[in-house]
PDB file of N, CA, C and O in Angstrom:
ATOM      1  N   MET A   1     118.560 107.071 117.701  1.00  0.00           N
ATOM      2  CA  MET A   1     118.835 105.979 116.786  1.00  0.00           C
ATOM      3  C   MET A   1     118.025 106.139 115.736  1.00  0.00           C
ATOM      4  O   MET A   1     116.830 106.420 115.637  1.00  0.00           O
ATOM      5  N   ASN A   2     119.086 105.855 114.778  1.00  0.00           N
ATOM      6  CA  ASN A   2     118.248 105.752 113.302  1.00  0.00           C
ATOM      7  C   ASN A   2     118.953 104.156 112.664  1.00  0.00           C
ATOM      8  O   ASN A   2     119.703 103.278 113.090  1.00  0.00           O
ATOM      9  N   ILE A   3     118.315 104.401 111.624  1.00  0.00           N
ATOM     10  CA  ILE A   3     118.614 102.719 110.627  1.00  0.00           C
ATOM     11  C   ILE A   3     119.198 103.206 109.241  1.00  0.00           C
ATOM     12  O   ILE A   3     118.345 103.830 108.609  1.00  0.00           O
ATOM     13  N   VAL A   4     119.993 103.136 108.815  1.00  0.00           N
ATOM     14  CA  VAL A   4     120.650 103.541 107.933  1.00  0.00           C
ATOM     15  C   VAL A   4     120.468 102.076 106.816  1.00  0.00           C
ATOM     16  O   VAL A   4     120.298 100.925 107.219  1.00  0.00           O
ATOM     17  N   VAL A   5     120.541 102.424 105.639  1.00  0.00           N
ATOM     18  CA  VAL A   5     120.344 101.318 104.484  1.00  0.00           C
ATOM     19  C   VAL A   5     121.247 101.778 103.830  1.00  0.00           C
ATOM     20  O   VAL A   5     121.330 102.954 103.478  1.00  0.00           O
ATOM     21  N   THR A   6     122.432 100.446 103.471  1.00  0.00           N
ATOM     22  CA  THR A   6     123.211 100.706 102.874  1.00  0.00           C
ATOM     23  C   THR A   6     123.380  99.689 101.384  1.00  0.00           C
ATOM     24  O   THR A   6     124.334  99.122 100.851  1.00  0.00           O
ATOM     25  N   LEU A   7     122.146  99.797 101.123  1.00  0.00           N
ATOM     26  CA  LEU A   7     122.168  98.679  99.765  1.00  0.00           C
ATOM     27  C   LEU A   7     122.731  99.360  98.819  1.00  0.00           C
ATOM     28  O   LEU A   7     122.799  98.614  97.842  1.00  0.00           O
ATOM     29  N   ASP A   8     123.193 100.430  98.569  1.00  0.00           N
ATOM     30  CA  ASP A   8     123.738 101.232  97.410  1.00  0.00           C
ATOM     31  C   ASP A   8     125.455 100.291  97.646  1.00  0.00           C
ATOM     32  O   ASP A   8     126.082  99.739  96.742  1.00  0.00           O
ATOM     33  N   VAL A   9     125.694 100.338  98.526  1.00  0.00           N
ATOM     34  CA  VAL A   9     127.168  99.827  98.918  1.00  0.00           C
ATOM     35  C   VAL A   9     127.488  97.967  98.743  1.00  0.00           C
ATOM     36  O   VAL A   9     128.586  97.451  98.536  1.00  0.00           O
ATOM     37  N   MET A  10     126.441  97.409  98.872  1.00  0.00           N
ATOM     38  CA  MET A  10     125.953  96.243  98.296  1.00  0.00           C
ATOM     39  C   MET A  10     126.208  96.356  96.792  1.00  0.00           C
ATOM     40  O   MET A  10     127.207  96.028  96.151  1.00  0.00           O
ATOM     41  N   LEU A  11     125.137  96.864  96.419  1.00  0.00           N
ATOM     42  CA  LEU A  11     125.218  96.732  95.050  1.00  0.00           C
ATOM     43  C   LEU A  11     126.266  97.172  94.341  1.00  0.00           C
ATOM     44  O   LEU A  11     126.341  96.665  93.222  1.00  0.00           O
ATOM     45  N   ALA A  12     126.867  97.730  94.540  1.00  0.00           N
ATOM     46  CA  ALA A  12     128.644  98.311  94.137  1.00  0.00           C
ATOM     47  C   ALA A  12     129.355  97.084  94.236  1.00  0.00           C
ATOM     48  O   ALA A  12     129.925  96.493  93.318  1.00  0.00           O
ATOM     49  N   ARG A  13     129.253  96.684  95.678  1.00  0.00           N
ATOM     50  CA  ARG A  13     130.373  95.519  95.645  1.00  0.00           C
ATOM     51  C   ARG A  13     130.226  94.215  94.938  1.00  0.00           C
ATOM     52  O   ARG A  13     131.140  93.431  94.682  1.00  0.00           O
ATOM     53  N   ARG A  14     128.701  94.054  94.595  1.00  0.00           N
ATOM     54  CA  ARG A  14     128.400  92.799  94.051  1.00  0.00           C
ATOM     55  C   ARG A  14     128.489  93.375  92.093  1.00  0.00           C
ATOM     56  O   ARG A  14     128.230  92.559  91.208  1.00  0.00           O
ATOM     57  N   LYS A  15     128.766  94.405  91.866  1.00  0.00           N
ATOM     58  CA  LYS A  15     128.697  95.014  90.668  1.00  0.00           C
ATOM     59  C   LYS A  15     127.372  94.568  90.051  1.00  0.00           C
ATOM     60  O   LYS A  15     127.334  93.776  89.109  1.00  0.00           O
ATOM     61  N   MET A  16     126.214  95.140  90.654  1.00  0.00           N
ATOM     62  CA  MET A  16     124.823  95.147  90.378  1.00  0.00           C
ATOM     63  C   MET A  16     124.142  95.960  90.465  1.00  0.00           C
ATOM     64  O   MET A  16     124.075  96.663  91.474  1.00  0.00           O
ATOM     65  N   LYS A  17     123.390  96.121  89.378  1.00  0.00           N
ATOM     66  CA  LYS A  17     122.565  97.408  88.900  1.00  0.00           C
ATOM     67  C   LYS A  17     120.944  97.340  89.436  1.00  0.00           C
ATOM     68  O   LYS A  17     120.262  96.316  89.376  1.00  0.00           O
ATOM     69  N   LEU A  18     120.538  98.479  89.902  1.00  0.00           N
ATOM     70  CA  LEU A  18     119.263  98.417  90.922  1.00  0.00           C
ATOM     71  C   LEU A  18     117.907  97.862  89.959  1.00  0.00           C
ATOM     72  O   LEU A  18     116.792  97.696  90.454  1.00  0.00           O
ATOM     73  N   MET A  19     118.189  97.641  88.670  1.00  0.00           N
ATOM     74  CA  MET A  19     116.969  96.988  88.037  1.00  0.00           C
ATOM     75  C   MET A  19     117.188  95.573  87.889  1.00  0.00           C
ATOM     76  O   MET A  19     116.184  94.874  88.024  1.00  0.00           O
ATOM     77  N   GLU A  20     118.366  94.952  87.622  1.00  0.00           N
ATOM     78  CA  GLU A  20     119.092  93.612  87.983  1.00  0.00           C
ATOM     79  C   GLU A  20     118.334  92.906  89.495  1.00  0.00           C
ATOM     80  O   GLU A  20     117.529  91.990  89.658  1.00  0.00           O
ATOM     81  N   LEU A  21     119.064  93.865  90.464  1.00  0.00           N
ATOM     82  CA  LEU A  21     117.975  93.252  91.869  1.00  0.00           C
ATOM     83  C   LEU A  21     116.488  93.408  91.788  1.00  0.00           C
ATOM     84  O   LEU A  21     115.809  92.801  92.616  1.00  0.00           O
ATOM     85  N   ALA A  22     116.052  93.967  91.108  1.00  0.00           N
ATOM     86  CA  ALA A  22     114.562  94.416  91.129  1.00  0.00           C
ATOM     87  C   ALA A  22     113.876  92.802  90.233  1.00  0.00           C
ATOM     88  O   ALA A  22     113.070  91.969  90.647  1.00  0.00           O
ATOM     89  N   GLU A  23     114.392  92.862  89.317  1.00  0.00           N
ATOM     90  CA  GLU A  23     113.955  91.509  88.544  1.00  0.00           C
ATOM     91  C   GLU A  23     114.168  90.440  89.526  1.00  0.00           C
ATOM     92  O   GLU A  23     113.176  89.860  89.969  1.00  0.00           O
ATOM     93  N   GLU A  24     115.513  90.063  89.975  1.00  0.00           N
ATOM     94  CA  GLU A  24     115.762  88.989  90.826  1.00  0.00           C
ATOM     95  C   GLU A  24     114.825  88.575  92.136  1.00  0.00           C
ATOM     96  O   GLU A  24     114.326  87.506  92.488  1.00  0.00           O
ATOM     97  N   VAL A  25     114.819  89.929  92.699  1.00  0.00           N
ATOM     98  CA  VAL A  25     113.584  89.585  93.763  1.00  0.00           C
ATOM     99  C   VAL A  25     112.159  89.813  93.500  1.00  0.00           C
ATOM    100  O   VAL A  25     111.246  89.436  94.235  1.00  0.00           O
ATOM    101  N   GLY A  26     112.040  90.424  92.456  1.00  0.00           N
ATOM    102  CA  GLY A  26     110.430  90.885  92.282  1.00  0.00           C
ATOM    103  C   GLY A  26     110.034  91.760  92.981  1.00  0.00           C
ATOM    104  O   GLY A  26     109.324  91.556  93.966  1.00  0.00           O
ATOM    105  N   ILE A  27     110.369  92.738  92.649  1.00  0.00           N
ATOM    106  CA  ILE A  27     109.745  93.881  93.374  1.00  0.00           C
ATOM    107  C   ILE A  27     110.415  94.899  92.430  1.00  0.00           C
ATOM    108  O   ILE A  27     111.456  94.764  91.787  1.00  0.00           O
ATOM    109  N   SER A  28     109.570  95.954  92.499  1.00  0.00           N
ATOM    110  CA  SER A  28     109.341  97.263  91.708  1.00  0.00           C
ATOM    111  C   SER A  28     110.642  98.122  91.786  1.00  0.00           C
ATOM    112  O   SER A  28     110.941  98.538  92.905  1.00  0.00           O
ATOM    113  N   VAL A  29     111.362  98.403  90.851  1.00  0.00           N
ATOM    114  CA  VAL A  29     112.284  99.239  90.933  1.00  0.00           C
ATOM    115  C   VAL A  29     112.000 100.681  91.480  1.00  0.00           C
ATOM    116  O   VAL A  29     112.943 101.468  91.398  1.00  0.00           O
ATOM    117  N   THR A  30     110.990 101.071  91.949  1.00  0.00           N
ATOM    118  CA  THR A  30     110.473 102.175  92.336  1.00  0.00           C
ATOM    119  C   THR A  30     110.350 102.034  93.942  1.00  0.00           C
ATOM    120  O   THR A  30     110.389 103.045  94.644  1.00  0.00           O
ATOM    121  N   ASN A  31     110.220 100.907  94.426  1.00  0.00           N
ATOM    122  CA  ASN A  31     110.230 100.366  95.883  1.00  0.00           C
ATOM    123  C   ASN A  31     111.412 100.040  96.126  1.00  0.00           C
ATOM    124  O   ASN A  31     111.694 100.262  97.303  1.00  0.00           O
ATOM    125  N   LEU A  32     112.367  99.543  95.443  1.00  0.00           N
ATOM    126  CA  LEU A  32     113.388  99.182  96.207  1.00  0.00           C
ATOM    127  C   LEU A  32     114.497 100.397  96.106  1.00  0.00           C
ATOM    128  O   LEU A  32     115.396 100.436  96.946  1.00  0.00           O
ATOM    129  N   SER A  33     114.413 101.452  94.995  1.00  0.00           N
ATOM    130  CA  SER A  33     114.845 102.786  94.949  1.00  0.00           C
ATOM    131  C   SER A  33     114.566 103.202  96.124  1.00  0.00           C
ATOM    132  O   SER A  33     115.602 103.415  96.753  1.00  0.00           O
ATOM    133  N   LEU A  34     113.331 103.486  96.895  1.00  0.00           N
ATOM    134  CA  LEU A  34     112.835 104.013  97.903  1.00  0.00           C
ATOM    135  C   LEU A  34     114.008 103.376  99.280  1.00  0.00           C
ATOM    136  O   LEU A  34     114.775 103.947 100.056  1.00  0.00           O
ATOM    137  N   LEU A  35     113.614 101.873  99.033  1.00  0.00           N
ATOM    138  CA  LEU A  35     114.613 101.504 100.539  1.00  0.00           C
ATOM    139  C   LEU A  35     116.039 101.396 100.056  1.00  0.00           C
ATOM    140  O   LEU A  35     116.678 100.576 100.714  1.00  0.00           O
ATOM    141  N   LYS A  36     116.747 102.012  99.056  1.00  0.00           N
ATOM    142  CA  LYS A  36     117.799 102.408  98.803  1.00  0.00           C
ATOM    143  C   LYS A  36     118.268 103.813  99.413  1.00  0.00           C
ATOM    144  O   LYS A  36     119.399 104.112  99.797  1.00  0.00           O
ATOM    145  N   THR A  37     117.130 104.581  99.405  1.00  0.00           N
ATOM    146  CA  THR A  37     117.682 106.150  99.725  1.00  0.00           C
ATOM    147  C   THR A  37     116.778 106.214 101.206  1.00  0.00           C
ATOM    148  O   THR A  37     116.386 107.252 101.738  1.00  0.00           O
ATOM    149  N   GLY A  38     116.581 104.928 101.668  1.00  0.00           N
ATOM    150  CA  GLY A  38     116.248 105.451 103.038  1.00  0.00           C
ATOM    151  C   GLY A  38     114.848 106.043 103.374  1.00  0.00           C
ATOM    152  O   GLY A  38     114.509 106.323 104.524  1.00  0.00           O
ATOM    153  N   LYS A  39     113.907 106.244 102.058  1.00  0.00           N
ATOM    154  CA  LYS A  39     112.582 106.667 102.211  1.00  0.00           C
ATOM    155  C   LYS A  39     111.706 106.027 102.898  1.00  0.00           C
ATOM    156  O   LYS A  39     110.939 106.486 103.745  1.00  0.00           O
ATOM    157  N   ALA A  40     111.878 104.359 102.332  1.00  0.00           N
ATOM    158  CA  ALA A  40     111.148 103.320 102.947  1.00  0.00           C
ATOM    159  C   ALA A  40     110.567 103.527 104.059  1.00  0.00           C
ATOM    160  O   ALA A  40     111.243 104.219 104.821  1.00  0.00           O
ATOM    161  N   LYS A  41     109.150 103.059 104.625  1.00  0.00           N
ATOM    162  CA  LYS A  41     108.840 103.059 106.095  1.00  0.00           C
ATOM    163  C   LYS A  41     108.788 101.839 106.744  1.00  0.00           C
ATOM    164  O   LYS A  41     108.612 101.706 107.955  1.00  0.00           O
ATOM    165  N   GLY A  42     109.000 100.592 105.624  1.00  0.00           N
ATOM    166  CA  GLY A  42     109.305  99.478 106.269  1.00  0.00           C
ATOM    167  C   GLY A  42     109.832  98.290 104.926  1.00  0.00           C
ATOM    168  O   GLY A  42     109.918  98.590 103.736  1.00  0.00           O
ATOM    169  N   ILE A  43     110.057  97.252 105.385  1.00  0.00           N
ATOM    170  CA  ILE A  43     110.139  95.818 104.549  1.00  0.00           C
ATOM    171  C   ILE A  43     109.538  94.882 105.116  1.00  0.00           C
ATOM    172  O   ILE A  43     109.269  94.801 106.314  1.00  0.00           O
ATOM    173  N   ARG A  44     109.217  93.862 103.975  1.00  0.00           N
ATOM    174  CA  ARG A  44     108.921  92.435 104.631  1.00  0.00           C
ATOM    175  C   ARG A  44     110.330  91.618 105.165  1.00  0.00           C
ATOM    176  O   ARG A  44     111.448  91.980 104.797  1.00  0.00           O
ATOM    177  N   PHE A  45     110.164  90.765 105.846  1.00  0.00           N
ATOM    178  CA  PHE A  45     111.295  89.851 105.914  1.00  0.00           C
ATOM    179  C   PHE A  45     111.500  89.109 104.690  1.00  0.00           C
ATOM    180  O   PHE A  45     112.579  88.872 104.146  1.00  0.00           O
ATOM    181  N   ALA A  46     110.414  88.791 104.344  1.00  0.00           N
ATOM    182  CA  ALA A  46     110.719  87.950 103.114  1.00  0.00           C
ATOM    183  C   ALA A  46     111.108  88.778 101.994  1.00  0.00           C
ATOM    184  O   ALA A  46     112.063  88.306 101.378  1.00  0.00           O
ATOM    185  N   THR A  47     110.660  89.865 101.544  1.00  0.00           N
ATOM    186  CA  THR A  47     111.936  90.646 100.703  1.00  0.00           C
ATOM    187  C   THR A  47     113.303  90.674 101.069  1.00  0.00           C
ATOM    188  O   THR A  47     114.215  90.177 100.408  1.00  0.00           O
ATOM    189  N   LEU A  48     113.428  91.356 102.294  1.00  0.00           N
ATOM    190  CA  LEU A  48     114.701  91.340 102.895  1.00  0.00           C
ATOM    191  C   LEU A  48     115.407  90.123 102.748  1.00  0.00           C
ATOM    192  O   LEU A  48     116.620  90.167 102.545  1.00  0.00           O
ATOM    193  N   ALA A  49     114.640  88.735 102.846  1.00  0.00           N
ATOM    194  CA  ALA A  49     115.668  87.654 102.711  1.00  0.00           C
ATOM    195  C   ALA A  49     115.726  87.532 101.200  1.00  0.00           C
ATOM    196  O   ALA A  49     116.722  86.990 100.721  1.00  0.00           O
ATOM    197  N   LYS A  50     114.801  87.959 100.424  1.00  0.00           N
ATOM    198  CA  LYS A  50     115.294  87.833  98.984  1.00  0.00           C
ATOM    199  C   LYS A  50     116.450  88.706  98.430  1.00  0.00           C
ATOM    200  O   LYS A  50     117.143  88.503  97.433  1.00  0.00           O
ATOM    201  N   ILE A  51     116.485  89.664  99.266  1.00  0.00           N
ATOM    202  CA  ILE A  51     117.686  90.898  98.569  1.00  0.00           C
ATOM    203  C   ILE A  51     118.940  90.021  98.991  1.00  0.00           C
ATOM    204  O   ILE A  51     119.795  89.551  98.240  1.00  0.00           O
ATOM    205  N   CYS A  52     118.839  89.903 100.477  1.00  0.00           N
ATOM    206  CA  CYS A  52     120.206  89.146 100.916  1.00  0.00           C
ATOM    207  C   CYS A  52     120.670  87.822 100.090  1.00  0.00           C
ATOM    208  O   CYS A  52     121.860  87.568  99.901  1.00  0.00           O
ATOM    209  N   VAL A  53     119.503  86.927  99.574  1.00  0.00           N
ATOM    210  CA  VAL A  53     119.928  86.156  98.946  1.00  0.00           C
ATOM    211  C   VAL A  53     120.720  86.444  97.778  1.00  0.00           C
ATOM    212  O   VAL A  53     121.900  86.105  97.690  1.00  0.00           O
ATOM    213  N   ALA A  54     120.000  87.156  96.747  1.00  0.00           N
ATOM    214  CA  ALA A  54     120.141  88.089  95.714  1.00  0.00           C
ATOM    215  C   ALA A  54     121.894  88.545  95.848  1.00  0.00           C
ATOM    216  O   ALA A  54     122.694  88.111  95.019  1.00  0.00           O
ATOM    217  N   LEU A  55     122.245  89.269  96.751  1.00  0.00           N
ATOM    218  CA  LEU A  55     123.237  89.625  97.002  1.00  0.00           C
ATOM    219  C   LEU A  55     124.419  89.122  97.695  1.00  0.00           C
ATOM    220  O   LEU A  55     125.499  89.711  97.749  1.00  0.00           O
ATOM    221  N   ASP A  56     124.073  87.705  98.355  1.00  0.00           N
ATOM    222  CA  ASP A  56     124.891  86.876  98.781  1.00  0.00           C
ATOM    223  C   ASP A  56     125.134  87.699 100.118  1.00  0.00           C
ATOM    224  O   ASP A  56     126.335  87.908 100.290  1.00  0.00           O
ATOM    225  N   CYS A  57     124.319  88.221 101.109  1.00  0.00           N
ATOM    226  CA  CYS A  57     124.850  89.182 102.066  1.00  0.00           C
ATOM    227  C   CYS A  57     123.881  88.691 103.312  1.00  0.00           C
ATOM    228  O   CYS A  57     123.459  87.536 103.358  1.00  0.00           O
ATOM    229  N   THR A  58     123.626  89.502 104.136  1.00  0.00           N
ATOM    230  CA  THR A  58     123.251  89.202 105.777  1.00  0.00           C
ATOM    231  C   THR A  58     122.315  90.384 105.476  1.00  0.00           C
ATOM    232  O   THR A  58     122.417  90.872 104.350  1.00  0.00           O
ATOM    233  N   PRO A  59     121.119  91.090 106.609  1.00  0.00           N
ATOM    234  CA  PRO A  59     120.648  91.901 106.675  1.00  0.00           C
ATOM    235  C   PRO A  59     121.637  93.035 107.169  1.00  0.00           C
ATOM    236  O   PRO A  59     121.634  94.230 106.872  1.00  0.00           O
ATOM    237  N   GLY A  60     122.485  92.327 108.007  1.00  0.00           N
ATOM    238  CA  GLY A  60     123.298  93.372 109.096  1.00  0.00           C
ATOM    239  C   GLY A  60     124.454  94.119 108.041  1.00  0.00           C
ATOM    240  O   GLY A  60     125.320  94.888 108.459  1.00  0.00           O
ATOM    241  N   ASP A  61     124.287  93.735 106.597  1.00  0.00           N
ATOM    242  CA  ASP A  61     125.281  94.223 105.550  1.00  0.00           C
ATOM    243  C   ASP A  61     124.611  95.128 104.974  1.00  0.00           C
ATOM    244  O   ASP A  61     125.245  95.891 104.245  1.00  0.00           O
ATOM    245  N   ILE A  62     123.169  95.320 105.114  1.00  0.00           N
ATOM    246  CA  ILE A  62     122.466  96.718 104.257  1.00  0.00           C
ATOM    247  C   ILE A  62     121.830  97.326 105.094  1.00  0.00           C
ATOM    248  O   ILE A  62     121.192  98.305 104.707  1.00  0.00           O
ATOM    249  N   LEU A  63     121.796  96.981 106.390  1.00  0.00           N
ATOM    250  CA  LEU A  63     120.795  97.792 107.538  1.00  0.00           C
ATOM    251  C   LEU A  63     121.682  97.816 108.944  1.00  0.00           C
ATOM    252  O   LEU A  63     121.892  97.011 109.851  1.00  0.00           O
ATOM    253  N   GLN A  64     122.006  98.896 108.696  1.00  0.00           N
ATOM    254  CA  GLN A  64     123.128  99.369 110.124  1.00  0.00           C
ATOM    255  C   GLN A  64     122.371 100.240 111.143  1.00  0.00           C
ATOM    256  O   GLN A  64     121.211 100.485 110.814  1.00  0.00           O
ATOM    257  N   ILE A  65     122.626 100.554 111.856  1.00  0.00           N
ATOM    258  CA  ILE A  65     122.410 101.398 112.942  1.00  0.00           C
ATOM    259  C   ILE A  65     123.061 102.594 113.149  1.00  0.00           C
ATOM    260  O   ILE A  65     124.238 102.497 113.496  1.00  0.00           O
ATOM    261  N   GLU A  66     122.436 104.073 112.981  1.00  0.00           N
ATOM    262  CA  GLU A  66     123.402 104.800 113.594  1.00  0.00           C
ATOM    263  C   GLU A  66     123.062 105.401 114.583  1.00  0.00           C
ATOM    264  O   GLU A  66     122.069 106.129 114.564  1.00  0.00           O
ATOM    265  N   HIS A  67     123.868 105.217 115.752  1.00  0.00           N
ATOM    266  CA  HIS A  67     123.683 105.686 117.000  1.00  0.00           C
ATOM    267  C   HIS A  67     124.066 107.733 116.940  1.00  0.00           C
ATOM    268  O   HIS A  67     124.951 108.270 116.273  1.00  0.00           O
ATOM    269  N   GLN A  68     123.264 108.281 117.673  1.00  0.00           N
ATOM    270  CA  GLN A  68     122.822 109.560 117.549  1.00  0.00           C
ATOM    271  C   GLN A  68     123.664 110.114 119.088  1.00  0.00           C
ATOM    272  O   GLN A  68     123.379 109.671 120.200  1.00  0.00           O
ATOM    273  N   LYS A  69     124.727 111.159 118.816  1.00  0.00           N
ATOM    274  CA  LYS A  69     125.000 111.295 120.155  1.00  0.00           C
ATOM    275  C   LYS A  69     123.887 112.377 121.152  1.00  0.00           C
ATOM    276  O   LYS A  69     123.122 113.194 120.639  1.00  0.00           O
ATOM    277  N   ILE A  70     124.009 112.172 122.448  1.00  0.00           N
ATOM    278  CA  ILE A  70     122.877 112.924 123.092  1.00  0.00           C
ATOM    279  C   ILE A  70     123.894 114.219 123.443  1.00  0.00           C
ATOM    280  O   ILE A  70     125.098 113.991 123.566  1.00  0.00           O
ATOM    281  N   PRO A  71     123.428 115.433 123.583  1.00  0.00           N
ATOM    282  CA  PRO A  71     124.258 116.508 123.730  1.00  0.00           C
ATOM    283  C   PRO A  71     124.061 116.358 125.576  1.00  0.00           C
ATOM    284  O   PRO A  71     123.035 115.989 126.148  1.00  0.00           O
ATOM    285  N   GLN A  72     125.337 116.755 126.210  1.00  0.00           N
ATOM    286  CA  GLN A  72     125.178 116.602 127.507  1.00  0.00           C
ATOM    287  C   GLN A  72     125.319 118.286 127.927  1.00  0.00           C
ATOM    288  O   GLN A  72     126.062 119.078 127.347  1.00  0.00           O
ATOM    289  N   TYR A  73     124.410 118.611 129.085  1.00  0.00           N
ATOM    290  CA  TYR A  73     124.344 119.947 129.196  1.00  0.00           C
ATOM    291  C   TYR A  73     125.037 119.766 130.851  1.00  0.00           C
ATOM    292  O   TYR A  73     124.668 118.914 131.660  1.00  0.00           O
ATOM    293  N   ASP A  74     126.023 120.712 131.061  1.00  0.00           N
ATOM    294  CA  ASP A  74     126.692 120.874 132.599  1.00  0.00           C
ATOM    295  C   ASP A  74     125.718 121.667 133.581  1.00  0.00           C
ATOM    296  O   ASP A  74     126.053 121.875 134.747  1.00  0.00           O
TER     297      ASP A  74
END
């Protein structure tokens, strides 16, 4: 099971640039880019809340779970 970050999708839906979101949330573009590409190791709930307010969304809109199929052997 993996967590997939779909921040780029929400940014496109809101027609917002990464730099605009960074300024509104108060986080560096570099750290936001790491989150967007799925390379971030974690995120503070306060930061996640600010992102959600800025994008008018919920955490479930930008963080999703990708289930991996487990191979079955006969």
